[in-house]
C-alpha positions in Angstrom: 25.1 6.6 -7.8 21.6 5.7 -7.3 19.0 5.2 -4.6 15.4 2.9 -5.2 12.0 3.2 -3.1 9.1 1.2 -3.6 6.3 1.3 -0.8 6.8 -2.2 0.7 10.7 -1.9 1.1 9.8 0.9 3.4 7.7 -1.1 5.6 10.0 -3.5 6.0 13.2 -1.3 6.9 10.7 0.4 9.2 10.0 -2.9 10.8 6.2 -2.8 9.9 6.3 -6.8 9.8 3.7 -7.6 12.1 1.8 -7.6 9.0 2.8 -10.4 6.9 0.8 -12.8 9.4 -2.3 -11.2 8.6 -5.7 -11.9 7.5 -6.2 -12.0 4.0 -7.1 -7.9 3.0 -5.2 -7.0 6.2 -2.0 -6.0 5.1 -1.2 -2.9 4.7 -1.0 -2.6 1.2 -4.5 -4.8 0.7 -6.6 -0.9 1.2 -6.2 2.4 1.7 -6.2 3.7 5.5 -9.3 4.9 5.0 -10.5 1.9 4.2 -8.9 0.0 6.7 -10.7 2.1 9.1 -14.1 2.0 7.8 -13.6 -1.6 7.5 -12.4 -2.3 11.1 -15.3 -0.4 12.2 -17.5 -3.0 10.5 -15.7 -5.5 12.4 -16.5 -3.8 15.8 -19.9 -3.3 15.1 -20.2 -6.9 14.0 -18.3 -8.4 17.1 -21.1 -5.9 19.1 -23.9 -7.7 17.6 -23.1 -11.0 17.4 -21.9 -9.7 21.9 -25.6 -8.6 21.6 -27.0 -12.0 20.4 -24.4 -14.7 22.7 -26.4 -13.2 25.6 -29.9 -13.8 24.0 -29.2 -17.3 23.3 -27.2 -17.8 27.3 -29.8 -20.7 28.2 -30.1 -21.5 31.9 -28.1 -24.5 32.8 -31.0 -26.8 33.3 -31.6 -26.6 29.7 -28.3 -26.9 28.6 -28.5 -30.2 30.3 -32.2 -31.0 29.3 -30.0 -30.8 25.8 -27.3 -32.3 26.6 -29.6 -35.4 28.2 -32.0 -36.1 24.8 -28.9 -34.1 22.4 -25.3 -34.7 23.5 -23.9 -33.3 20.2 -25.9 -30.0 21.1 -24.1 -26.8 21.6 -24.5 -23.6 23.7 -25.5 -20.8 21.0 -23.9 -18.0 22.7 -20.5 -19.2 23.2 -20.1 -19.6 19.2 -21.4 -16.1 18.9 -19.5 -14.7 21.8 -15.8 -16.7 19.8 -17.3 -14.9 16.3 -17.6 -11.8 18.3 -13.9 -11.8 19.3 -13.1 -13.2 15.6 -14.2 -10.1 14.4 -12.6 -8.0 17.0 -8.8 -9.5 15.9 -10.2 -8.6 11.9 -10.8 -4.9 13.4 -7.4 -5.0 15.7 -5.3 -6.3 12.3 -7.2 -3.2 10.0 -6.3 -0.3 12.6 -2.9 -2.3 12.6 -2.1 -1.9 8.7 -3.5 1.9 8.3 -1.0 2.7 11.2 1.8 0.9 9.2 0.4 3.3 6.4 0.4 6.0 8.2 4.1 5.4 9.4 5.5 4.8 6.7 4.5 7.9 5.3 5.0 10.3 8.3 9.3 8.6 7.9 9.2 9.3 4.4 8.2 12.4 4.3 10.2 13.6 6.9 12.0 16.5 5.8 9.8 17.5 2.1 7.4 20.6 1.9 3.9 20.1 2.5 4.0 21.7 -0.9 6.6 19.1 -2.9 4.4 16.4 -0.5 1.3 17.8 -2.4 3.4 18.9 -5.4 3.9 15.0 -7.4 7.6 15.3 -9.4 6.5 15.5 -12.1 4.1 18.3 -11.9 7.3 20.5 -12.5 6.8 19.5 -16.5 9.0 22.8 -17.6 12.3 20.6 -15.5 11.9 17.4 -17.9 13.9 17.3 -20.2 13.9 14.0 -21.9 11.9 11.2 -21.3 12.9 7.3 -22.7 11.4 3.8 -22.1 12.6 1.9 -20.0 13.5 -2.2 -20.1 13.6 -4.9 -17.3 15.1 -8.7 -17.7 12.6 -11.1 -17.9 13.3 -15.7 -19.0 11.4 -16.3 -21.1 11.5 -20.5 -22.9 15.2 -20.2 -20.3 16.1 -17.0 -22.1 16.8 -14.4 -20.7 15.4 -11.4 -22.6 14.9 -7.7 -21.9 11.3 -6.6 -21.9 9.1 -3.2 -21.7 9.3 -2.3 -18.1 8.2 1.4 -17.7 9.8 4.9 -17.8 12.9 7.0 -17.1 11.9 10.6 -16.8 15.0 13.1 -16.9 14.6 16.5 -15.1 17.6 19.1 -15.3 19.4 20.0 -12.2 17.7 23.0 -10.2 19.1 24.5 -7.4 18.9 22.9 -4.2 18.1 19.1 -6.7 20.9 16.2 -5.1 20.2 12.3 -6.0 19.7 12.0 -2.2 16.8 14.6 -2.3 15.1 13.5 -5.2 15.1 9.8 -3.6 13.6 10.7 -0.9 10.8 13.1 -2.5 10.0 10.0 -4.8 10.0 7.8 -1.8 7.7 10.2 -0.2 4.6 10.2 -2.2 5.0 6.8 -2.9 4.2 6.2 0.6 1.9 8.9 0.4 0.2 6.5 -2.7 -0.1 3.5 -0.6 -1.3 6.1 2.1 -4.9 6.9 -0.5 -5.5 3.6 -1.8 -3.3 5.0 -5.0 -6.3 7.3 -6.0 -5.8 11.0 -6.6 -7.5 11.1 -9.3 -5.7 14.9 -9.7 -2.4 12.6 -10.1 -3.7 10.4 -12.7 -0.5 11.8 -14.8 1.9 10.8 -11.7 3.2 7.1 -12.5 4.7 6.6 -8.4 0.6 6.1 -8.0 0.6 2.9 -9.0 0.2 0.3 -7.1 3.1 -2.2 -7.2 5.9 0.4 -8.7 9.5 0.8 -7.3 11.7 4.3 -8.2 14.9 4.8 -8.3 17.3 7.4 -9.1 20.5 8.7 -10.2 22.7 11.3 -11.6 23.4 12.3 -15.7 25.0 14.3 -17.1 23.6 18.0 -16.2 20.7 16.1 -14.9 18.8 13.7 -12.9 17.2 10.6 -13.6 13.8 8.9 -12.1 13.1 5.3 -13.5 10.2 4.1 -12.8 10.1 0.0 -13.0 7.6 -2.5 -12.1 7.2 -6.8 -12.7 4.0 -6.9 -14.3 3.6 -6.3 -17.2 0.0 -3.7 -17.5 1.6 -2.2 -14.5 4.8 -1.2 -16.5 2.2 0.0 -19.9 0.6 2.3 -17.7 3.4 3.6 -16.4 5.0 4.1 -19.9 1.5 5.8 -21.3 2.3 8.3 -18.6 5.6 8.9 -19.1 5.2 9.8 -22.9 2.7 11.7 -21.9 5.2 14.1 -20.0 7.8 14.2 -23.4 8.9 18.2 -23.5 
């Protein structure tokens, strides 16, 4: 029996589907929570600037009539500034929604996980790792399906209190935290869960539990294996 966890599937499972229609750069996984918040502040500042320009460019009715008489195509620039301000505020709202979505996924994924387990990757416990191996995935090449490197597999010995379900929850928690911080945690550079676009499945083995971390992206799969290989006991 095994369980699979990915950051993307977690967002879908939690019903956070509104991000799919977001503008470019405003989907949850496009940035970290901090980056989304910073982008939202930037958009708000741009909106304020456009609103100020709109007030500066407001024309009197007589001015508009005079311009309309001379140039029928002339538009009031204040209206464009107002439209630009509205667009910036909309983007700010989308960035804030994306940031909140990442926080919600992390909060739900990490329910019941102790603070120490949240702050420490399961792969930090190298003394409990008994074996590592390269994982394979199926790929179609020249109309033929073949096995190609897909990542890595790490086997942990059974420790008191560990179950497949608990270990999968811990893995999912770290996947969600990785997305929330934008996959940037130098102190966990050894952890294969800190890479973008990975999936992780936990299964039981003889006398222990296996965590298989994979990716459909060849370069990511290679980096997973590099990190997993370095954990070899």
